[in-house]
N, C-alpha and C positions, 0 to 999 in steps of 0.2 A: 504494500500500500504506500502511496506517496502522501506524506504528511503535508508537504509544501513544495511549491516550485518558486525559487527565488530568482529574480532578474537582477544580476549584479555583474557589471563589466569586469570586476576583479576576480570573479569565480570563487575559489577557495582562498580565504584570507582571515585575518584575526577576528573580525566580527562573526564570521561564520563559525570558526573553530571554538572561540571562547564564549559566544552568546547563543547562537542558534542551535548548535549541536546539543548542548546540555538542555536547552528548553524543549527541543523536539524529541529528544531521546531516540534518535535514529541510529540504526545499525548499518546503514548504507548511504553513501553519497554518490550521486551520479552527475557528472559534468557532461552536458550535451552541447558540445561546441567543436566546430570543425578545426579552428585554429589551434586550440589547446590539444585536441586529439592528435594533430599533426606535429606536435612539438614534444618529443620525448622528455626533454629536460623540464619543461613546464609541468607535464603530467607527473613526473617523478617527484618534483617539489611539492605539488598539491597532495600527493599521496603521503609523503613524509609529514606534511603539516597536520594531516588528519590522524596519524598514528595507526597502530596495528589493530586497535579495537573496532575500527570502522571499516567496513568493506568499501572499496573505492573503485569506481568505473569511470573512465573518461573515453567517450566515443563521439564520432561525428554525429551531429543532430539526426541525420537521416538513418543512422545505424542503431538508434536506441529504440527498443521495443517498449513504447510508452504504455500500450495496453497491458502488457505483461507486468510491468512495474506497478501499474495501478491495481492489478488484480491479485498480486501475491501478498504474502503476509509479512514481508520484511519492511519495517518502518524505514522510509527513504526520504531524503532531501534531494531534489533535482535542482541543479544550478544551470542557468542559461545566461548568455551574455547580454541579450537585448530583447525588447518587446516582440519583435518579429519572430524570434526563436520560441518565445512563450506561446505565441499564436500557432506556430507550426507544431509544437509539441501537443497542444490541445487538439488540433486537427488530426494528429496521428494517434489520438486515443488517451492522452494523459488526462486524468481526472484528479485535480488537486487545486486548492486555492493558490493564488498568485500573490507573492510578496515582491514589491518593488523596493530594491535596496539602493544600489548605486548605479546610476546611469549618468555618465559624464556629459559636460557641456559639449555641444557640437553645433555647426551651422543649422539653423532651423529649429533648434531646441530652445525652450525657455526654462528658466529655473523655477522649480516647483517647491523644492526644499534645498538646503545646502548641498545635499548629495544626490538629488534627483532632478534631471533635466529631461523634458519630454517635448516632442514635436506634436503638432496638431494631428498628424497621421498616426502617431503612436497613441495619442489619447483616443482616437477613433477606434483603433485596434483593441485597446483596453475596454472601451465601451462595448464593443462587439463580444468580447469574452464575458463581460458582466451580463450582457443580455442573454448569453447562452447558459447562464446559471453559475458562472465561475466567480467566486469571491475574490475581489481585487483590493489590496491594501498597500500602503506605503509606510515603511518604517525601517530604519537602519538596524536597530537591535530590538529584541523582544520587550525590553523595559520601556521603550517609547510608546506613546499613545498612537495607535494606528490611524492613518488617514485613509478614508474611502475615496472612491473616484470623484464623487461630488465635491468633497473637501479639497481634493487636488485641483479641481477646476477653479474653486474659489481662491486658492493661493495664486493662481495665474492672473486673476482679474485685477 
């Protein structure tokens, strides 16, 4: 079962290891990202950061069986780099709430929070996920108050 899908350009890093893993009590972390999967050094570093107690898989987005992850009994955190990947994972059968963690500034993106920048197209994609019944929230760490999609829009106004 997938407890959470997190959109975070940094993938595995301190917030994930120190805050999200203990909160979610997951036994497996899956990074679904083409660039990371193609970089053995990055993959090895992420695996080391997670430690031996957590199963770790790093695969290209198209090679992850999201339906199987959603259906099995292993508590799992899925990490993707961007909103488009979250949409693709959902389309491929992933059933999990979406957490928006860190999306960096880029042309066409507006600051929503200090660590979250979204474009109008990304906001539309997130709305489509929510309309499909997916819970969408933004927060960097579990201790923060989550912001829903409506609240994110208000932060842009």
